[in-house]
Steps between C-alpha positions, in 0.01 A plus 500: 500500500280539807663345787321302775518587871712201549746614227514847659585342835780280357635795294526723808672237713736404224591881451558518884712187490707633204556836679609289824745314274640820340549655853641183650221458753546131553300507831187618320549234232536219753188633669311439182653151470729575213782250493818489290309354200217747521734793521697375205170478297412844620832633359387376151168677498451807269221759433351275235467218742314720752261606218430116427406470864178673397368181338512313840170380654656399829786602722796319664482690824401416855352817660458534868419799715733604781267670739779619716605720208173560339315682794787742582520573122122577495518716811801691340304553189193623684705736715672645185163539320345684793804724541483596139130572524554720800781683312254562218234620732741741673622630174144545379435705824798726400751361750826705480837347384634539858219298651531208237892508545454468876232228490609288208852614392345633170743714308421800285503306167260239640287768651465680170429163320213425747350837462506475123355152514211640697462791248570759780618847416848587616500658847586866449533761773369482852163330553216706635443498874194308621207710595377533871255221492744255335769609748282406799419168334861426453571574867236257616606229246871525585428509870326159466808354356784671678545545879614818637844350590510290194862438363413251224362609160173386356517210269386550142140372559455733789595799286236390248245465788581852612454622145168323462368630841615865463484558132836690541770479235760240557773782499339666785451180693874398454623844606275506804584141600882590485443804708304294758781246516759769546327732739209292653134596491530850342131539502462458885771762549342742248154463651629558847681812405219640299254424770711694750563809283201499273188365681280586214701303242325195371667159520492486109711813474777369734507165314531668172808701611661183638441328163644794308778552747 
C-alpha cells in the first residue's frame, strides 16, 4: 500500500503522540489538544491501526507555524551545516588532530572517521617543511589576519583563508599561528636580528627559518 502525504503526516503525529503517552508527557499531549477521551483512544492503537492509516486521503490535524521557534531552529541548522562544512574543508587540507580538537572539540575517533570519509591517507611521520617561497607567502597571509600583539586565535574560516592565500600545509599554518600567539610576531624579531647580523640575508631566508623554528 502506497501511503498519501496526508497519511504520512497523521502517522508521524500519532507515533509522536504515542511516544508522549508512553513517556508520560501530558504537557505535549495537551498542546496537541489530546483530551482524556483522545488519550484513551490513543492507548488502544496498535501497529496494524497505524498501517491502516495509509488509506486515509485527509488528515485530522490543524497545522500552524510557530515563527518564534522556526527561525532560531533554521539558524541553528545553518550554523551546524556551515561548521560541518568548515570541518571537512580543514580535514581535507590536512588539519592536525590538535587543531581540530582545539577548534571543534573533535576527538581522535571522530578525527579518524572524518579522514576516512574524505578518503585521506593516515598522517604518518612529520610533514615536509614549506619551501622558501611558500614560507614567505605564509608570513604575509598570517600577518594579514593576526596583529603582532594578538592574543586571540584565528577562527576556522581564517585558517582556511590563510591556507588558500599561502598554499601552505594546514599543519604548518597551525604550528606557526600557535607560535605567534605564544611569542608574538616571530617574523619581525627574526628579520630584525637577521638584518643586524647578516645584511646580505634575504627576507625570504629569515622567514623560512622562523617558519621552521
